C-alpha angles and dihedrals in degrees: 000000000000122000110213124197118198116177102175140268118341121244090229105026117236086218086079087072096057112121093354090131101054110145092002138100131234137196120218109206120207125188105247124137090256090078086078089063096050131084099235091179085081088071095061095103095035133091110252143167120209130174152195114003097356090131089077088076096049092094087067100047143036090217118111123183122250088228129023115201133195126178106146136109092229090102090070139038101020129091087250097052092109093052092047091048093051089050091051092050092047093049092044094052095054106124095227096045132086110211120221108193132176101243090217089076101041093103095047092047094052095040097047095035097049095229145072133261112245123259090246091068118125110213119218106214113170118062137162130186113209124178112272112261095026131105115279100038092115122051119199093196113057091184091064097041147321125220119220100186092183100303132079091212089067088061091049090052091052091049092051089050092050091047087055099228114181096217127030125191123189121206134170094034096124101152090185094142109176102182139351104272131182094218091179086078104028137038116293114241093163095070136047095264130046091225095052092104112194126145118249119190130199109344098224092049093045091053092049091049094049097042092046090052090053092046090055091049092048091057091057093047091046091052089051093049094243120145111233120177141170108244094169129121119245092355118166092199109118100181095095138045109259127237133182109259096216092050090067091068101047 
């Protein structure tokens, strides 16, 4: 059974984003190690959504995402909550970026990060978390609710659907989990930066969870007639047809 949190009306309504992508394309940027092998500068004039601790890669690129999204509990409770919160604040305050933040964590982000989220922030208020592979894990109306289902990328996919982009390209979704690693205590080999710090459980289960989430999303985009493809490098995700990232900019 889904647990839904609804904390009231957003400051900047997410409804403003509906249909903003008509006739356009967007890149959804995950946080896999493959980002280090990609020229992210190519995304500078593209629509994009990035998430979580993406700011750790900003020292390597002039690209900044159109939208920065955060909807995780990593900003609180763990020994790395302060680092996560500072990353969120840094990414949210980028001049070219519109932050999309789960309002549930606003207090923890500002308290642990020692700063404030900008006035331009759009707060995501209504979330559910259904079991992966069950009905309800993909919402077609982000104003009514979003479903997290254990991965931030699932939320980004739902946002792209709601924005009505005509083409969607996923990158940085590697899902090449080697072993179960508590990366809160050790270096993080599962993401693009060793200081990323996010827990990854059993590799086989993590892959099933991620790939199933993407398969569900693909069905909704297919029904809508929207092209969605995996433009990542060394990605194990099989839900989408693959395309060479560089070929999209020729």
